N, C-alpha and C positions, 0 to 999 in steps of 0.2 A: 285787469291784471296782466302785465306782460310777462310772458313765459319764455325761458331760454334753456335748452339742454345742450351742453357742449361735450362732444366725445364721450357720452354717458354709456357705461355699463351697469347692468343690473342682474342680480341674481336672486331667484326666490329663496327665502330662508329654508324651504324644505327641499331644495334641489340636492341631488346626491353629488358626491365629490367627483370632480372630473366632467360633470355635465356642463356644455357651453352656457355662457350667460344668456338669460332671456332676451336681454337687449345688449347690443354690442355697437360701441361707437356711434351712438346715436347723437346726430345734430338736428335740432329742431327749434324753430322760433314761432311763437304764436302772439300776435298783438292783442292789446286789450280790446275787448269787444268782438273779437272774431268768432265765427262759428266753423268749427273744423270737424269734419267726419274722418275717422281712421278706419280703414278697411284692410282686409288681408285674410289669408286662410287661418284656420285654427293653429295655435302654437306659434303664431308670428310675433307675439308679444304685446298684444293690444291691451289686455287686461293689467299686464305688469306696468305698461306706461301709465295707465290711470291711478295705479297704486302709488307710483312714484310721484305723479303730480299732486296726489292727495297727502302727500308726506306720510304715508302709511309704510313705505319701503324706502330705505336709504340706498342710494347708488353705491356700487362697489368700486366705481371709477368714474372720472369725469365730473362735471359740475351741473348743478340744477340752480336756476335763479328765478326768483320772482321779483319783478320790478327792480332787477339788478343786484338783489342780495340773495345770498345762499340761505335757505331756510335752516340747514343743519349747523350753521355757525351762530345761530341765534340763541340767546338764553332760553331756558325751558319755558318761562312764561310767555316770552315773545313768540315762541314756536307754537304754544297753545292757542294764542291769540290769532296767529296766522291760520291754524288749522280750522278756526271758526269761520274763516272767509272761504273756505273750500267745501264744496258740497259734492259728495261721491254717492252715486246711486248705483250700487251693484246690481247685477243681472237678476239675482233673487233677493229682494228687499228684506232686511232683517226686522221683520214685524212681530212683535209678541202676539201669539194666537189669540189670546183672551182679551186683547185690548180693542177698544172702540176705534173705529176709522177716524173719528174726529180728533181723538188723542193722538193717534199715529201720524196724522198730517201735521197737526200742530207742533210735534216734536222737531219738525224741521227748524223751528225758531229757537231750539234749546241753546244754541251757541250764543245767543244775544240775551239770554235770560239769567237772572240771579238763580242761586240754589233754591231759595225759598220760592220764587215765582215758578220754577220748573216743577217743584213738588206740588205746589198748588194747582198747577195745571193738570197733573196727573189725576188729581181728585176731581176737579171741576174744570173743564176746558174754558179759557179765559176769552177767546175770540172765535166763537163759533160761526159768525158770518164769514170771516176770513177763510176758515177751513172750507166751508160751504162754496165759497167762490172758486177755490183752487180745484176742488174736486168736480165742480161744475165744468171746468174747462177741459176736463178729461172724461166728461160724461158719466160721472160717478156721484152726482149730488144726491141721489137717492139712497145711497150707502152711508150717509154721514154718521148715522149711529149704529150701523151694523158692526158686528164683531168680525175681526180679521180672519178668524178661523172659519167663517161662513162665506168667504169670498172665493171666487175662482182664481186660478193662477194668473190670468190676465188682468183681473181686478185688483189683485195685489200689486202686480207690476205697476199698474196706473197710480195706485195709492202711494207707492214709492217714488214716482215721478212727480206726484202733486206736491210732495215735500218741498221739492226745489222752488216753487213758487212763493214759499214762505221762508225760505232759508235766507239768512243775512249774508249771502255768499257773493263773491266776486267772480268766481271760478266754478262752473258746473262741470262735473265729470260724470258722464252717463254711459254705463257699460251695458251694451246690448239691450236697449230699452224695448225692443220689439219682438223678443223671442217668444212671448206667450200670446202675442196679439195677431188677431186676423187682419187682412189687408186694409180694411176700412178703419179699424181702431189704430192701426200703425200709422196710417196717414194722418189722422186726427192728433195722435200723441206727439208725432215729430213736428208738425206744424205748430202745436202749442208750445213745445220746448223751444224751438227756433224763435218764434215771434216773441215769446216771453223773454228770452235772453236779450233780444234786440231792444225791447222796451225797457229792461233793466240795465242795459249796457254791460251785461255779465259776459264773460268769456266762456263759450261753451265748446267742449272737446267730448264728442261721443264716438263710441266704437259701434260699428254695424256690420253685419253679415249681409243686409239687404243692399246690394249695390245700386239697384235703381232708386230707391229712397234716397240714399246718399247723394246721388247725382242730381236728383230733382230738387233737394231741400237745402244742401250746403254749398256755399260758394267755393270752398276749398276742400280738396280731398287729399289725404296722406295715406299712401299705400305702404303697409308693413309687410315684410317677408323675411323670415329667418332673423328677427330681432334688428333688422336694419330698415332704413327708409328706401323703399324701392323707387317711389316718386312722390313729389309734393307739388300739386298743380291746381289751378282753378278747374272746376268741375267740367267746364266746356272743353278742356284739353286732355281729359281722361278718355283716351281712345279704347275701342274694343281690343286692339293689339297690346296695349299696356295691361288691361285686365287679364287677358289671356296669359301674359307673362307672369302676372302677379300669382295667379291661381294654377299655374302649370303643374305643380306637384300633385294636383287632384285630378288630372286629366284622365288617368285610368278608371277612377271611380265615375267620373261623368260619362265615360264611353259605355259603361255597363248600363247606366240609365241616363241617356243624354238629355239634360235640361237645356242649358244655355251655352255651354262652351263652344260647341261647333259654330254657333251664330257669331261668336266674337271674332272668328277669323274673317267674316265677311265685311262687307262695306256699310252695313246698316248702322245708322247713328243712334237708334233707339236705345235706351238704357236697358241693361240686362239684369234680371234677378238672379242672384246667385246665393245658395245657401251652403255653406262649408262648415260642417260640424265634425 
């Protein structure tokens, strides 16, 4: 699915009067089948961007196009069909606490199911092997019949990601998928997402605070700052100096407990872990 944003502004519905838009004059193009990581400090507009791409938020100005067509000019029925091709995984997955994991994962298929089939699946899961395989790719196969409220935060996050493997979507929008995962699980989860998107030829746009993970696994990096694109580059061209400028507003915090920013000013080409919350 080709994506095009042209001079796009977006304001959160709950934003106070007079507050600047979360996204301002945004120009961005993503070709069908690309894998793109979006990085930047908290408040840069990363989550708002994903909500726009999921057609959950309407632009206040500018244009959004999928395969050359504006979703907001489509008839309601066509817009609903389009939304069935968009998969959004929020940072905290909305999983019913008393639901079984197998049912929660198979819910990824709901956009392609009839009402009767979806109701039947709630009572008796119809494709348990597919749910098992999706969970296994995130090292969760042993939780197939566990209740969601018995899972840890990281396990719930991986269940939410496993839904993508069953969703009939052409565009995967993944918001901070590693926030509750340790480094080992983070590497496994992001490799699974990127490889699965390539296998499916799905377009993948993921927001990440883990800069080193983004540089290691995504061929293209978009840096957002203050609601605008600071840079849009191949991962190999994202230099420490560019990262330092992107996260400069947090320099005073990093000086108090210096993790990575001082290293960015040097010449080391090694990826840098940055956690900005």
